[in-house]
C-alpha positions as CSV (number, residue, x, y, z in Angstrom):
1,M,5.8,4.1,-4.7
2,D,7.7,2.7,-7.7
3,W,5.4,2.1,-10.6
4,A,5.9,2.6,-14.3
5,H,5.3,5.9,-16.0
6,P,2.8,5.3,-18.8
7,A,4.2,5.1,-22.3
8,Q,3.9,8.3,-24.2
9,P,2.2,8.4,-27.5
10,G,4.1,7.1,-30.5
11,A,2.4,6.1,-33.7
12,Q,-0.6,8.2,-34.8
13,S,-2.6,5.2,-35.9
14,A,-2.3,1.4,-35.5
15,A,-3.8,0.9,-39.0
16,I,-1.9,3.4,-41.2
17,P,1.8,4.4,-41.0
18,W,1.1,8.1,-41.6
19,K,4.6,9.3,-41.4
20,E,6.2,6.8,-43.7
21,T,3.3,7.0,-46.2
22,S,3.5,10.8,-46.2
23,E,7.2,10.7,-47.0
24,L,6.6,8.2,-49.8
25,I,3.8,10.3,-51.4
26,K,5.9,13.5,-51.2
27,A,8.8,11.6,-52.9
28,L,6.3,10.6,-55.7
29,Q,5.2,14.2,-56.0
30,E,8.8,15.3,-56.6
31,E,9.2,12.5,-59.1
32,W,6.0,13.7,-60.9
33,K,7.6,17.1,-61.3
34,A,10.6,15.5,-63.0
35,V,8.4,13.7,-65.6
36,G,8.2,15.3,-69.0
37,P,5.0,16.6,-70.6
38,T,2.1,14.3,-71.6
39,P,-0.2,14.6,-74.6
40,K,-2.4,17.6,-74.0
41,E,-5.7,15.6,-74.4
42,K,-4.6,13.4,-71.5
43,A,-2.6,15.8,-69.3
44,D,-5.6,17.2,-67.3
45,D,-7.1,13.8,-66.6
46,V,-3.9,12.1,-65.5
47,W,-3.0,15.1,-63.3
48,K,-6.4,15.1,-61.6
49,R,-6.1,11.4,-61.0
50,F,-2.7,11.8,-59.4
51,R,-3.7,14.8,-57.4
52,G,-6.9,13.2,-56.3
53,A,-5.0,10.1,-54.9
54,C,-2.7,12.4,-53.0
55,D,-5.5,14.6,-51.6
56,K,-7.4,11.5,-50.5
57,F,-4.5,10.4,-48.4
58,F,-3.7,13.8,-46.9
59,D,-7.4,14.5,-46.1
60,A,-7.6,11.1,-44.3
61,R,-4.4,11.9,-42.4
62,K,-5.8,15.3,-41.4
63,A,-9.0,13.7,-40.1
64,A,-7.1,11.0,-38.2
65,F,-4.9,13.6,-36.6
66,E,-7.9,15.7,-35.6
67,A,-9.6,12.6,-34.1
68,S,-6.4,11.7,-32.3
69,D,-6.1,15.2,-30.9
70,A,-9.7,15.0,-29.6
71,E,-9.0,11.6,-28.0
72,R,-5.8,13.0,-26.3
73,Q,-7.7,15.9,-24.9
74,A,-10.3,13.5,-23.5
75,H,-7.5,11.4,-22.0
76,L,-6.0,14.5,-20.5
77,Q,-9.2,15.3,-18.8
78,Q,-9.4,11.8,-17.4
79,Q,-5.9,12.2,-15.9
80,L,-6.8,15.6,-14.5
81,D,-9.8,14.1,-12.8
82,L,-7.6,11.4,-11.2
83,C,-5.2,14.1,-10.0
84,V,-8.0,15.8,-8.2
85,A,-9.3,12.5,-6.7
86,V,-5.8,11.6,-5.3
87,E,-5.2,15.2,-4.1
88,K,-8.4,14.9,-2.0
89,L,-7.0,11.7,-0.4
90,A,-3.4,12.8,0.1
91,D,-3.9,14.0,3.7
92,S,-5.9,11.1,4.9
93,S,-4.8,9.0,7.9
94,D,-7.1,6.1,7.1
95,W,-4.0,4.3,5.9
96,K,-5.5,0.9,4.8
97,R,-8.6,2.1,3.1
98,T,-7.0,5.2,1.4
99,G,-4.0,3.2,0.3
100,D,-6.2,0.7,-1.4
101,E,-8.2,3.5,-3.1
102,I,-5.1,5.3,-4.4
103,K,-3.8,2.0,-5.8
104,R,-7.1,1.5,-7.6
105,L,-6.8,5.0,-9.0
106,Q,-3.2,4.3,-10.1
107,G,-4.6,1.3,-12.0
108,E,-7.1,3.5,-13.8
109,W,-4.2,5.9,-14.7
110,K,-2.3,3.1,-16.4
111,N,-5.3,2.3,-18.6
112,I,-5.8,5.9,-19.9
113,G,-4.6,6.4,-23.5
114,P,-2.0,9.0,-24.6
115,V,-2.4,12.7,-23.8
116,P,-1.0,15.8,-25.6
117,R,2.8,15.6,-25.4
118,D,3.1,19.1,-24.0
119,K,0.9,18.2,-21.0
120,A,2.0,14.6,-20.4
121,E,4.9,15.2,-18.0
122,E,3.3,18.0,-16.1
123,T,0.1,16.0,-15.5
124,W,2.1,12.9,-14.5
125,K,4.2,14.8,-12.0
126,R,1.1,16.3,-10.4
127,F,-0.5,12.8,-10.1
128,R,2.6,11.1,-8.8
129,G,3.2,13.9,-6.4
130,A,-0.2,13.5,-4.7
131,C,0.3,9.8,-4.5
132,D,3.8,10.1,-3.0
133,K,2.5,12.6,-0.4
134,F,0.1,10.0,1.0
135,F,2.5,7.1,0.9
136,D,5.4,9.0,2.3
137,A,3.2,10.1,5.3
138,R,2.0,6.5,5.8
139,K,5.6,5.3,5.9
140,V,6.5,7.9,8.5
141,H,3.5,6.8,10.6
142,F,4.4,3.1,10.5
143,D,8.1,3.7,11.0
144,K,7.1,5.6,14.2
145,L,4.8,2.7,15.3
146,D,7.6,0.2,14.7
147,E,9.9,2.3,16.9
148,E,7.3,2.5,19.7
149,R,6.7,-1.2,19.5
150,G,10.4,-1.8,19.9
151,V,10.3,0.2,23.1
152,H,7.2,-1.7,24.3
153,L,9.0,-5.0,23.6
154,K,12.0,-4.0,25.8
155,A,9.6,-3.2,28.6
156,K,7.8,-6.5,28.3
157,E,11.2,-8.4,28.2
158,L,12.2,-6.6,31.4
159,L,9.0,-7.7,33.1
160,C,9.7,-11.3,32.0
161,E,13.1,-11.0,33.6
162,K,11.6,-9.8,36.9
163,V,9.2,-12.7,37.1
164,E,11.8,-15.2,36.1
165,A,14.0,-13.9,38.9
166,L,11.3,-14.9,41.4
167,A,11.4,-18.5,40.4
168,D,13.6,-19.4,43.5
169,A,12.3,-16.8,45.9
170,P,12.2,-18.2,49.4
171,D,8.7,-16.9,50.1
172,A,6.4,-18.3,47.5
173,A,3.3,-16.3,48.7
174,E,5.2,-13.0,48.6
175,A,6.6,-13.9,45.1
176,Q,3.0,-14.4,44.0
177,E,1.9,-11.0,45.2
178,I,4.9,-9.4,43.4
179,V,3.8,-11.3,40.2
180,R,0.3,-9.9,40.5
181,E,1.8,-6.3,40.5
182,L,4.0,-7.2,37.5
183,Q,0.9,-8.5,35.7
184,A,-0.8,-5.2,36.3
185,E,2.2,-3.4,35.0
186,W,2.2,-5.6,31.9
187,K,-1.3,-4.4,31.1
188,T,0.0,-0.8,30.8
189,T,2.7,-1.6,28.2
190,G,1.8,-1.0,24.6
191,P,1.8,-3.6,21.8
192,A,5.0,-5.3,20.8
193,P,6.1,-6.0,17.2
194,K,3.8,-8.5,15.7
195,D,6.6,-11.0,15.0
196,K,7.6,-10.9,18.7
197,A,4.3,-10.5,20.4
198,D,3.4,-14.2,20.9
199,E,6.9,-15.1,21.9
200,V,7.3,-12.5,24.6
201,W,3.8,-13.2,25.9
202,N,4.4,-16.9,26.2
203,R,7.6,-16.3,28.0
204,F,5.9,-14.0,30.5
205,R,2.9,-16.2,31.0
206,G,5.1,-19.3,31.5
207,A,7.1,-17.5,34.1
208,C,4.0,-16.4,36.0
209,D,2.5,-19.9,35.9
210,K,5.5,-21.3,37.6
211,I,5.2,-18.7,40.5
212,Y,1.5,-19.5,41.0
213,E,2.2,-23.3,40.9
214,R,4.9,-22.8,43.6
215,A,2.5,-20.7,45.7
216,R,-0.2,-23.4,45.5
217,A,2.2,-26.1,46.4
218,A,3.6,-24.1,49.4
219,A,0.1,-23.2,50.8
220,P,-0.8,-25.1,54.0
221,P,-3.6,-27.6,53.7
222,P,-7.0,-26.4,55.1
223,S,-8.1,-27.8,58.4
224,A,-11.1,-30.2,58.3
225,A,-13.1,-27.9,60.6
226,T,-13.0,-24.9,58.3
227,V,-13.5,-26.6,54.9
228,T,-16.9,-26.4,53.4
229,P,-18.0,-27.8,50.0
230,D,-17.5,-24.3,48.4
231,A,-14.4,-23.3,50.4
232,K,-11.0,-22.6,48.7
233,P,-7.7,-23.5,50.4
234,Q,-5.8,-20.7,51.9
235,G,-3.3,-19.3,49.4
236,Y,-5.5,-20.5,46.5
237,S,-5.2,-18.7,43.2
238,A,-6.7,-19.4,39.8
239,P,-5.1,-22.4,38.1
240,K,-3.0,-21.3,35.3
241,L,-3.1,-17.7,34.1
242,G,-4.7,-18.8,30.9
243,D,-7.9,-19.7,32.7
244,K,-8.5,-16.3,34.3
245,L,-5.9,-13.7,33.3
246,A,-4.7,-14.5,29.8
247,D,-7.3,-12.5,28.0
248,L,-6.9,-9.6,30.4
249,L,-3.2,-9.4,30.3
250,K,-2.2,-10.2,26.8
251,K,-1.5,-7.1,24.8
């Protein structure tokens, strides 16, 4: 699966540019050192004022970093929980339901905030590895199904050719019996690719219908002495495969 690696943490706070402000205050501290002496009666007050402002900023920065670290640890735990959840699903063969669930968990992953930098790549690889294990196995499964369906399609096409070859058979009744055998064989073939299933079925059914129609037309009319209200003419077969056989034969 190709989906974006979540962005790694950058700024420490959306409200205060801690790095730039820290550099500015440190530059002001160096400038303070270069300033000459002040009157003794004012020196202590002005120093406390300057130092207090600096300390206020650095204390706030420390608290923000500690809060950020706690948040990152919480985010890391959320990611680890998602890793465990996907790892439990990685060997499932319930392809549709499990695929949908893993995609949902991937959506959750994207909404988790930044984690500690030294754990970010490791956790990401673990999560993606579990996802890839499932989706790779699903791809192999469906690739195999596609291959099998291709083989089934060739078998169905061969049956179509066999029925079509009977279109001009001299003995219509015998051709009809052969078609019935081919219909039974059709039922044993597996499913064809979805984009070809209707096409090959309609071809087979149409060819069979023509044979049945010829057999009906060639059947001798019943004698008046043997016909009863419920009797069927000799050689009679169900009109159109679609009336009696379509649901049984279509695969």
